[in-house]
N, C-alpha and C positions, 0 to 999 in steps of 0.2 A: 499445567497449571499455570496462571499468570501471575507474575512477580513485578512490582513496582518498588525501584531501586530509589532512592533522593538522599541529600544531605550534602556534608561538605568533609572538608579535612578531619574536624573534630567530632563529626555526629553523622553516624550512617544509620539509615533508617531502611528496614526492607519491609512490604506489605505481600503476603501471598496469598491467594484467591483460587479455589479448585471451581470449576464449572457447576459441582452441586454443592457448594458450601460457602459460608460468608467471609469476606476479607479478615485475614488475621496478623496482629503486627508481630513477626517473627524475628526480627534484628534491630537492636537500639544502643548504640553507642558500640565503644569498642568491647563490652562484657558479652559473651555468647548467651544467647536464650534458648531453650528447648525448643524446637519448631513443634514437636508432639505436644506440648503444654499450652501452645499460645491460644488464646481468647478471643471469640469474634472482636472485632474493632470497636463497635458500639455496644452499648445496653442501651435499649429503648423499652419502657414499659409503659404499655398503655391499658387504659380500661377496658376491660372484657378480653385482655389478651393474655394468656397463661404464660407461665416461665419453666425453664427447663432448670433442675435443680444443679449448680455446680458449687454450690456453697449457701452460706444462711439467707441471702438475698436472691440468690439465682442469678450468676453472671452469665448465662447465658440465657437471654430472653428469647421468646420464640420470636418476637419480632427483629431481634439482633441475630439468630440463626438464620433467618430466611432472605437478610440483607444480603444482595448479590452487587458486587464492583459493577459499575456502567461505564467509567471512565476517571481520567484523573487529569491535572495538568499542574505545572511548575513554573515558578516564576521567581524573579530575584529582583526586591526592591532594595537598595542601597547596599546596607549590610545584612539584609535579611533575605534567607532562604525561605520559598514558601510552597506547600504540596497541598492542591485539594483533590481529594477523594471523593469521588460520587458513587453513592450507593442506593438501591432502591430494593422497596419491599411491594413485591406486586398484589398481595394480597388485601393490604390496606391502601395501597399507593402513595405511602409516604417515602420521599425523597430525602435522603441524608448526604450531608457533607461533611465530611472530617476534615477540619484547616489545620494543618501543622506549618508552625514557622519556628526557625531557629535564626540566632544572630550568629553571623560567618565566625569562626575560631572559637566559639563555645560548645560544650557539650552538653547543651539544654535545649530541649523540645517543647515549645507552647502548643497547647491543642484544644481545640472549642468544635464543638457539634452543633450543625444547622440541620434542623427536620422542618422540612415544607411539606403539607398535604396537597399532593397533587391527585387525589383520590376524590370520588364522588359524595364521600359520607366523613361528617364530621369525627375528629379523633380527639381524645382526651388524655393527655400524656401525663403520666404519674413519675417518671424518674428517666430522665437521658443521661448518660455518662458523657464527662467531658474528656476522658481517657480511660481504657482499659489495656493492661499489658499482662499477658500469661508466658508460661515458660521460664519464669527466674527460678532460681535456684531454689532446692529443698528447703521445705522450713527446719529442717535438721540442721543446716548450717548456717543460718541465718539469724542476726538480732533484728530486731524492730524498736525503733525508735519514736517516740511522743513527746508533745510538750504541751504539760499542764501551763495553764495561765490563767492565774486568780488575781482579784483585788488585792495591790501591794504585794503579790507574790508572784510577778510575771515570768514567762519564758523558763520555766522548769523543766528541763529536758530530761526523760527518762529511757530506759531499754532494760529489755530483757530477751533470751532466747525465744524464738518465735515460736518453736514447738514446746514451749510452756504454758504458750496460751491456746495452740491449734494442737488437738492431741492426735497421735499416731494411731490410727483405728486398725483392726486386725485384718490381715489381707486373706479372708475365708473368701469361700464362693460369692458372700453377699458384701465383699469390700467396696467400701466407697471411701472417696476423700471426705475429709471431716466437713460437715456443715456448719463446723464452729468459724468464725471470723473473728479478726481484730478490727473494731470500728469504732472511729470517733465523729461527732457531727457538731454543729454548732446548735444554740439553744435559741437564740432570737435577733432582735435588731442588733443586741452587743455581739458581734460577730467571733470574737476570740474569747468570750465568756467561759472559762474553764478548759479550752484547749484553743493552741495555735492552729490553723488550717494548714498543718505541715506536718510531715512525718519522711519515715526514712528506712529503708533496709539495707543493711550491710552483712557482706558474708564475712565470717568471721577468720576466714583463713587469708583473707587479704584481695579475695578476687573481685570485689568491687564494692560500690556502694549506689543506692538509687533514691534519691532525696526529691521530694517534692511539695508543692503549695497549689493551694485551692484559692484563685483569685476571685473572692466573693466577699463581698462586705455584709452578707446576710447569710443565706443557708447555705451549706456547705457538709460534705462526708467524703470519706476516705474510708477504704477497707481493704484488708490483706488476708488473704486465705490461702486454702491448698487446694490445688487442682493437678491430679497427676500428668508427669511426673516433676512438678516442682509446684512455684507459687505463684499468685495472682496479685494484682493491683488494680483497684477501681475507684477513680476519683470522679465525683460529683460535686453539681451544684445542688440548688435546694430540691427535695424529692419528698414524695407525698407521705411516706412513712415517716421521716424525721420532721418535715417542717409543714405539713398540710399544704403542699404545693402540687395544684394541678393544672394543667394550660390546655384548654379547650382550642383544638385548631379547626376552625373553618376550612372548607374546599378552599385552597390558596394561601392559607395563614401558614405562618412560619414562627419558628422560636429557635432562639441561640442561647445555647448554656454558657456558663461563666466559665472563662479560661481555666486551663489548670497547666502548670508547667512541671516537668520533670528533668533533674539534672543526674548525669551519671557520672562518676569517677572512680579512680583507684580506691579512694577511701573517704571516709566524710569530710573529712578537712576538704579535701579537692572538690567535693561536690558543692560545699558551701560556698567556697571560692568562685564556683562556676555560676552558682545562684544569686551570688552577691553580684557578679557583673550582669547576669541577665536582669536582675532588678533595676541597675542604672541605665541598661540598655531599653528597658520599655516606658519608662516612665516621663511626664512632661518634662524638656528641659526647661531649667531656671537658674538664673545667677546664683541663686542661695547655695546651691549643689556644689558650687565653686568657691564662693566666698567665705561661708561658713560662720558668719558674725556671731559675737557672743552676745545673749540673751540673758539680759537682767528680768526676772518675775518676781514680782512681788509677793506672791501667795505663800510657797511653802516654807512652814515656819517661819513664818516674817509677819505680814499683816492679816494672814489668812480668812481672805475677803471682808475686809474692814478698811477698803481705802479711803482717805479723805486727803485734802488739799495739804493739812498741815502733817500728817505722816508721809507722806508722798515726796514734798519739796527735800527734805534731807535726805532721803534713801536715793532719790536723783541725782544729787551732788555727790553722794559716796559712790553711786554706781561710775558715774564718769570717771570719778577719780580714779580707780582700780582700772578702767579700759572697758568697762561693757559700751556696747556698739547699738543696741537696742534696747529699749527698757518698756516692758510690757504690766499694764496694770490688769490685775486678775479680776476675780469675780467680785461683785459687791458694789461696784462704780456708778449702776442704776437704781440702786437700792433705795428709795425714798419711801417706804412703806412700815409705818410702824407695826404693822402684824408679821413683817417677814416678808423677805424677798421670793422663797423658794417657789411658792405657789402664785405669784405674781408677774412673773417676768413675761416679756414677750414685746414690749415698746423698744427697749435698748434704747431710754434716754438718759442722760446724766442726771443723777441725784441732786437738788439742789442743795439739801442739808449737808452733804459730803462735799460741794463745792461751792462753797459759797462766794458772794463779792462779784461783781460786774462780768468778771469774763469766766466765771464757772470752771467747767472741767479743762478750758481753754489755756487758761493759767499754768494749769499741769503740762499739758501737752506742748507749750510754747517752751516751757522750763525744758524739758526734755530733747527739743528740737536746738536750744540755746546751746546744750552740752555738745551738739553734734552727734546724737544718737535720734534713731528712731523711734516712735512712739507706736506703741501697740495696746491692746484690748482685749480682753475675754468675751467670747460670743457662745451663747449655747442656741444655734439657729432655728434647729428643730423643735423646740418645746414652745408651748404656750401654757402659762400658769391658768389654773382653773377661774382664779379671781382676777386676771387681766383683763382689761377693756377687750383687746382682740378675742378673746374667745365667743364673744357674742357678735362682734363686726365683721368677723371670716367667716363665710359659708360652711357650713357641715362637710361638705364635700371636699374642703380643704384641709380635712384631719382624718387619721387612722378612723375605722369605724368597722362594728362590726354586728352585723344584721339590721344596721341603722344608726344604732347606739356609738356615741364617740367613746374611742377606747382610754381609759383613765389610768395613768400609771404615776403614782407617788406625787400627786396635787399638779399633774401636768396633762396637757393635750399633746399628741404627737402631730406635727404637720405633715402632709403629705405632699412631697414635692413635684408629683405630676399634676397637680393642680394650678393652673395659671394664676388664683389669687395667693397661693402660699408663696409662689416666687415672685410675686410682684412685690409683696410686704419685705421679702427678703431682699430682694434687690434694692428696695429703697434704704433700707436699713445700712445696707453695707454702703450702698453710693452716698450715702450722709456720711458714715463715719469715715471712710476712705477717700472717698473725692473732695468732701465739703471740709471736715476736720484735718486731713493730711495726715491719718493714721496708716502705717503701711507694714501692719502685723496683725493677724486676726488668730489668737487662740481657740479653736474652734472644739468646744467641750459637748460630751452627751452623756447625760448620768441617768438616763432611764434605759429598760430594755422592754421591749414590748416584742413577747411571743405569743403567738405565732406571726403575727403582722396584721394586717388590714383585709377584710374582703370586700373593700370600696363599697360599702352598702348592700352587698350581698351577690354583687356581678362578677366577682373572681374568689379565688381561693384565698385563705389567708398568707400563705407562704409567696403566691405569685404576687400580692398585693404589696409585700414586703419587698420582693425583690424588684418590682417597679420601680417603688420608691426609690432604693439603694442607687437604682441606674440613673433615676433622675437629679437624685443630689449628687453623685457624681458629677454630672453633666452641667449641674449648676455651679459646681466649684470651678470647674474648668471656665465656665463663662465669666466668671470674678477674675479670673488671671489673663482672660482673653481682653478685659476692660482696663484690669489695672495689673499690666505685666509686671510691675515690680514688688505688688502685694505678696507676703509670705504667709502662708498658709500654715497652721499647726493644727494635726489630728490628734486630737484628745479624746478620750472618751473613760472617765472616772481613771484616768491613766492610759492603761493600754489595753481597754477592753473591746477597742476596733483597732488594733495592730496587724489588719490584711493589708496583702500586697496590692489589692484593686484600688485603696485609699492611697496607698505610698506612691503609686503612679502618677496620682493629681496633685496631692501637697506635700510639702518642701520637708516637712519634720514631723516626728511621732514621739509624743508624749510616752515615754517607757513606763512611768510608774506614778502613783501618789505616794509611794511609801517615804514617810518621814523619817524612820529611824536610820541613820546613817550605818550602823553595822548589818543592816538587813538588805541594804542597797546594793553590796558587791554582786552577788551572785546573778542579779537583775541587770545590772550594767555590764558584766561580762558575757552574759548571754544574750543581750539586746541584739548583736551584728547577726544572729541566726534569723531574726525576725525581719529587719531594715538594715541597710546599709549604714555604715558608721556614722557618716556625715548627716545622716536624717534622724538618729537617735537620740533624743534630747533627755540627758542625765540632769537631775537636781544636783547642785552644789551650794548646798545652804550651808556654808561657815557662818559662825555664831560667836560673837565676843567674849560668853562665858565658856566656849570649849578651847581645851588645849591646844597647843601647837601641833602634836602628832593627830588629834581629832581632826582639827580644820584639813590639815594638809592630807587627811586619809580620805575625808568630804571630798574635796578638790580634784584628787585622784580617780575618782570614780568618774568623772566626767570627760577628762583628758583626751579619750581616745573615742568619742563621740562628738555631741552637741552640747555646750555647757548651757545649762540653766542655771544661772547665778542667782542666788537668792540670799537671805539672811539679814541680821541688822548691822551691816555694814557702817552705818550713821555712829554706832556706837563701839565701835573698834578703835584699840589703840594705832598707833602710828605704825608699831611694829606688825601687828596683825594686818594692816592694810597692805603693808610692804611684800609680805607673805601673799597675799592675794592676787597682787599687780602681779608677782613673779609667776605663781602659776598661769594666770592668762597671757603674760608675754610667752610664756614656754608652749603655751597652746597657737598662739601666733606665728610661732615658729615653726609649728608642725603641721599645723591645718592645710597648708598646700600639698602634703602627702596623703592626707586622708581620703580626699574623695577617689583615688586610684588604687587604696590598698584593701587588703583582703585579709577577713580574720582568721587566727587560730587558736588551739587552746592547748598550750602544752602539758598541763594539767587534766585534760579531758574536760568536756562539758560542766559547767560548775552545778554542782548540789546545794540544796538549799543550806545546810548545815556546815559545808567545809570549812574547817579552819584556816586553809590556803586557798585562794582563787586567783587564777591569772588569765587574762587576756593577751592575745598578742595580735599587732597588724603589722602586715608585710607587703611592701612597696619597693620594686626593684630589690636591691642588695640590701635595703635597710630595715630592721626589724625594730617594732615598738613595743615594749612588754610592760602592761600594768601589771603590779601583783599586790596582793592585799593580804595583810595577816591579821585575823581575829580572835586567833587562838591556837593551842598547839605548840608544838618544838619551835623553839626562834630560829630556824633554818630550815630551808627546803631545797631540793634539789630539782629543777625543771629540765626535761630533757628537749633539746633541740637538735635533731638527729640531721637535718638537713645542713646544718653548718658543723657537722662534725670534720675534723679533720684541717678545720681552716682557723688560724687565728682569728680574734674577734676583738675589737674595741668596745668596751662597754660602758656608756656614760648614763650617771644618775641625772634626769633632768626636772624632776621633782621628788620630793620637795628640796627646796634651796638649802645648803648645809647638813644633808644628812650623813653625817659623819661618822655615826655609830652604826649605820648599813652598811654592811660589805656584801660584794659580788665576788665570785672566783668562777673563772670560765676554764672548764677541761676542754681544750682543743683535741683529743686525743678521743675522747667520749661523746662530744658534742653536748655537754651538760652544763647548766649553769646554776650555780650554789647561791643562794640568798641568805643572807643572815638579817633577821631583825630582831633586835633584841627585847621590843618593848609591844604592846597590843592596845589600842589598834594601830598599825602603821600600814602606810603603803607607800610603793615605789613607781614611778614611771622612768622607765630604761629606754635607750636605744641602742640598739650591737649593729656594729657594722664590721662585715667582714675586712679584713686588712689584706693587701697585696701577697 
């Protein structure tokens, strides 16, 4: 049996291939895999080809079972280790390359699959896995984790014993593994509508954790199930069953899947730490990831899409006074339509009735710059309102279409960024706003979802058209940063409806939610680092003059271990209230150099939506930062920090200033921190430093 061994100190991979069978992944990371339960390295489903049952979908497709290993190459590219496995199916002539890479020192592997038709006949692909892995422990000992992700309620992780979802069948003479499976998939062009493209399997006895993400901005599917003597995992981009995705391959044609990444660790927290470091390694470098400037945005609970010169100028002055470094004018700046702007957007010109006078919007932009802040604007680039003149001047081919008819969703048409006319329109828009107006920040929103996609006038499957657009959109974003390297891009889709790592790799910030209720934001803010590195996760901090001191401190605390999206009517605040806001921002400036290197942890477990107490920690070096929210319940709570047990620790209250009635007690012996917060709602930001 041929064996390929590859990896580095933090990650070992072994692939085994017998002369009469497909290659199988038999070792990954520090945890042992059951070689007898290993699955074929790739699942390929094609029109006219059957599958062999080993789960609900057939984890062993007939093509996957026929693939044979014909060669492999290893390479080193800077900090990255790379392995290419070359496979072939003689029946169809499909050549398959499995592309594995891993950053040095991290127990994370990224996998993609490239399929090329080297045969004489066309082949239509229906599904191609990005990564399959069998030989995992039995469902009896595993918990499965998934993340529900809804508008205003993002990043809600849940878990349960895998055996509760995958029944244990009788081992009679007809015994078989369950054809049941646990699977989650995307719905449309909102890649994270319903669920994050993430999940985990965790061995309850502490034997290991497997945490994954599918790096797709459109279609994705993950599934786990039973395959004796253990469990399997399969990660996909778009598929025919879930997303109406089909990819014809003429002779010589090829297709490459969306990447999937798998982190392994001794427990789930360690796996999240490794995945966080991996996300930093794969993203496009940008100075914003190091600087973490404070952003004021006029929308949330403030102007709510109704900006004018008269309303903005005092807000700009107040934001500068407390220390904001960017000022973003959100939705509505282009609204000069008495019938409403929702279905007329697309030209992205400033509204004269909102910005009167000789200089128009430039009076506002100049005021922002005069205070030393960088101006930003909201943009929804992928849509054209049905009443916009551009709906008539751009060609039909520049829009999503089904059977030759434009797809219309909520009064908008969806641009197809594969078409040069769509790209030229957006390039002109951004080069005017950024290059001529001097705007340095774009909040890129996306408020419609278009399932299943576009058939490009009948020439592609809808899912393939959607995937093509998504890849073109990311390429367009990269082109903006190539031309404007200091531009900062925020990824937003009604908050966190496209909170996927494919977009995080090219944009600098991710909107975590549109949640307007500060009492419901803590579980979102605390769980956001599961989906995006802390320095990219934008959390609203909409302090208000009518709120109590505790409420404003609570609101500001939610953003201090992420990216501050300051908002609120600062121009109506008292001097004391402004001093409190300024102190919170000063605290953020003090700690933000640590955030780009910190890894998250959750001393109370991953937050649940209705928890009375919620906690998020970040650790960097020997320093631990800890945000603790109390929304209800008993006035004191104990947080276990076992990694600090046996050591004296200095506990500092960084926020809010003068929190004299909050108390903390550290137990060196047990490694536990007891916090008392006598009122609700209240929150603290602490810094814990072990003493010599």
